[in-house]
N, C-alpha and C positions, 0 to 999 in steps of 0.2 A: 411142605415148604410154606414159609411166610415171607412176604416182602412189604416193607413199609418204611416210614420215616422214623429215625432213631428217637425223636422226641415222643413217639407214640408206642414205645417199647413197653411202657407201663401197662397198656392194654393187654399184654400177653401173660400177665401174672398167672400162675396156677398151672401152666403147661408143664413146668418142670421146676423142682425145688431149687436146683442150681441156677437156673435162669432167674428165678426170684432174688437170689443173692446178687447176681450181676446187676439187676435193676437197682438194687439198693447201693451198690458200690459205684455205678457208672457216673453219677453226678460229680463225684470227687476226683474222677480221672481226668487229667489234662493231656489228652492223647496227642494234641498238636504239639506239645512241648516235650513229649517222651521220645527217646531214641529208639530206632528200630531194634528188634530183638524179642526174645521169648522170656517171659516171667510168669510166676505162679501168682494168682490173685488169692486163691484159697486152696492150698494143697494141690492134689491132682483133680479136684472137682471143678476147678475154674482156672483156666490158663489164657493168658493174653499173648499173642504173637503180632507185633507191629512189623510191617514189611513195606518196602519201596521196590518196585520191580517194573521191568518193561512189559507193557501189554502186548499181546500177539493175536494173530488171526485165528489160531486153532490152539486147542489144548485137549489133553486126555480126560476121559471120564474118571471120576473117583467116587468113592462112598466110604462110609465109616460105620462101625458097630457100636462102639463104646462111647462116642462123643457126638454131640450136636455141634454143628458150626454155626456161629453168628458172624457174617462177614459184613463189616461196616466200611463203606467207601469214605475216605477222607479227602483224596485229591483226584481229580480227573474222573472221567466216566469209565464204567467197566460194565461189560456184559457178562452175565453168568447164565449158562444154559442149565436147565433142570429137566429131570425125567424120573419117573418111579424106577427104583432100582431093579425091579423085576423086568422092566422093559429094556434094559441094557444087557447085551450078550458078551461073553468071553471075558468075564473079570478074571484077573489074576488071583492067585491064592492069597487069601487074606493074611496080611502082616499084622499080627497082634502087637508087636513092638511099636510100629507106627500108626496103629489102628487105621489101616487103609488098605483097599484094594483098588485096582486100576483096570481101565479097559480102553482099547483103541476103536471101539464100535463107532461106526460112522453116522449113527443116528444123530440128527441135529437137536433133538429135544425141544424144549421151549425156551427161547432166548428172552432174557429180561435185562433191560438197560438200567443200570443203577447210577444215579448222580451222586456227588458228594452229600453226605448226611442220610443216605438211604442204606438199609441193611437188608440182608437176606438170611433167614433162619432155615437151616438145612438139617434134617433129621436122619437117623440111620436108614430110613426107607427112601431117602431122596439121593439119587445119583446127580452129580454136578459137574460142570466144566467151568473153570474159573480164569480169570485174568485175560479175558478176551477184549481186545480194543487196540488203540493205537497210542504211541507216547508212553509217558512213564506215569505209573499210578501208585498211590499209597493207600493202605487200608489196615484196618485192625481186624484180626481173626481171633474171636473168642472160642476157645475150645471148652464146651460145657458137658460135664459128664451126664450121660442119659440116665438119671436116677430111675429105678423101677417104680412102679406105682405104689408097691408096698412100702418102700423107703419114703416116697413122698407123704404118704398118710401118716407115717410116724414122725417126719421131721416138721411138717407144717401144722402148727397149732395157732389158731387165730381166735380172738374173742368175737370177731364178726361172724354173722351167719351168712356165709357166702351162698347165693342162691343163682348167681349168674343172670343172664338177660331173660327176664320173664316178660310175658306179654302183658301190656298194660293198656287200659282203655280210658279215654276222657269223653266229654260231651261230643266233641268233634273229630278226636284223633285216635288212631290205632298205632300203638308203639310196639314194634315187633323185631325179631332177629332179622338180620340181613340174609339174602339169598344171592347166590352168584348171578342169577337171572336178573337182579336188579341193576346191573351195570350200565345198561343204556339210560334208564331213567335217572340214575344217580349222576352220571356224567352230563346229561342234557339239562338237568334241573339246577344242579350247584357245583359239582366237582370240576366241570369244564368252564365255568363262568368266572372270569377274572375279577368281576366286581364283587362277587360273593367271597372269593378267596383272597381278596386284596390285603386284609389285615390278619390272615391265618398264617401259621408257620409252614404248612405244607404247600407245595407248589400246585398251581392250577394244572389239572390233568390235560394231557395232549390228546387223548382219544379214549373211547370207551373201553379198549383192550387194556389200557393201563389201569382203568378203574376195575376191570374184571379180575385182573391179577391181584389186586388189593383185596378185593372181595373174597377171593379164594382163601387168603390168609385169615381174614376175619372169621369166616365161616368155620375154619378149622380150629380157630382159637376158642370158639364157643364150647368145644368139648372139654376144656379145662374147668369149666364151671365158675370161673372168676373173672369173666369178661362182662363189663356192663356197657353195651353198645347197642342202641336202638335205632332202626329206621322208622322215620315218622311218616304215617300214611293219613291222607285225608281223602275220604270218599273214594278209597281204592288207588289213589295216586301217591306215589312216593314223592315227598316234598322236602324232606330234611333229615337231619342227623343229630343225635344227642347221645353223649357217652361220658363215662367216668375216665378221665385221661391219666389220673394218678391217685394213689391212695396210700395211706399208712395203717398197717394193722395194729401198730403200737399206739399211735396217736389217735386212731379211730376217726380220722378225718380224710377227705377226698376233694378232688377238684373235678368240675364238670365243664365240658366244652360242648359247643353246638354250632350248627350253620343251618340255613334255611334258603330254599328257592327264592330268588328275587321277586317272583310273581306273588309271593305270599307274605311279603314284609308288611309290617304295621297293621296286622289283623289280630294280634294277641295270640297267634298260634304258638310261638315259642314259649311264651309265658305259661300257657296251658300245659304244654309238654314238660316244661321245666318243673312246675309245681308237682306234677304227677310223679316224675322221677325222684325228686327230692323226698317225697312222702314215702315212696317205696324204700329208698336208701336209709332214711332215718328210722322207719317202723320195722321194716322186714329185715334189712340187713344189720342195722345196728350202728351206723355211723353217728357220731356226736356233733360233727361239724362239717359243713360243706362249703367249699370256696368257688368262686367264679371270678374271672379276670376279663378285662377288655382293653384294647388300645384306645388311648385318648381321642384318637381321630375317628372312632367308632361309637359316639355317645348313645346311639340307638340300642346298642347292646346293654349299656348301662341301664337304660330305662327298662329293659327286659328284666334285669336282675332286681331293680327296685320294685317292680310290679309283682315279682315273685316272692317278695318279702325279705330279700337279702339286704344287709346293711353295709355301707361303704366303710372300709377299713383304712384306706390311704393309697398313696401313690408311690409306685416303685419307678424311680426316675431312670430313664434311658436304660431299662432292663433288657429289652429284647431287639435284636438287629432285624429291621424290616427287609423285605425283599429289594427295595431300592437303595439299601446300603445305610439308610438313616436309622437312628435308635429311637425306639418307642417308649414313652411313659406308659405304664400299665396301671390301671386302677383295679383295685381288689375289693371284692364284696365277700361277705360270708353270712352264714346262718348258723346258729346254735340249735340243737335238736329240740330241747324242752321249750325254749323261747319260741322257735318258729311253729312247732305244733300247737302251741297254745294260741298263738295269734292266728293261726289258720283254722282253728276250731277242730283239730284232729287228735284223737286220742291214741296213746302208744300202742293200743291192742288192734287198731284198724289194720 
């Protein structure tokens, strides 16, 4: 199971080839303007079902074998309960036509509350109870055919040398993969701090349990080998986050996002981490262009980008809706591989 904000879906490339196709198609889908109903997005490999329904206090367990569910909440809050499929008893006989089996097991599972803009990715080994809540809700359920590993290897051909999140070291910092036990430190140091998350697209976490649920998904996503998401440590303390939030295999470009504990602002830490990640992505993975963006009300982030050697490209006016309902002008910076490596004194073989 993976639970996250939809704008971060790009982080889960590589888990499944049909999910990768959805990531490419999703920006062009205007779900809010589409009528309810079922339609094929790509044969039987990718199907969209838009639905509006009354939420209820209880629902039956279900599980699938041939398809992965991506349940994206569009209106109202919905709770989805999750459990490993082997923990749920008395499933009905599997129905291959509907790709479903159900159970009335009374196990509560783990309940996850999803707000609009959040999604849950449910694999064949994940049992789930959906549509729990009150009032009327609307959501998009994407049925993603669970391609076998052999199919994925045949279908995915990339000029990039995907290495996944590798351990990186700088003079002061240790950049590593997240662990579920990082939840408390992540929540306390930045994810639960509204001052840090003020200009970010994801909501401030309400508690460490919400952070822990998110980390479960990230840790699982590392297995795909195409997630670039580092925890930033300084002297053993977890202080920040840096990741590739989207990329293009065809264009060989990517975008980086980051955030840092307020106690460590204005010390050159994020510039140091950013330069190390950029070097890795340019030299080891093979990207040719790296993009970073910031809200105009956060000029400090722009200074980080400048110090890291990126060049301003322009302003995207009123591109993103802020949490307070206003619209943000976004400044974009970018670096080109050959130019940046030369300016940093780094050879392509390092």
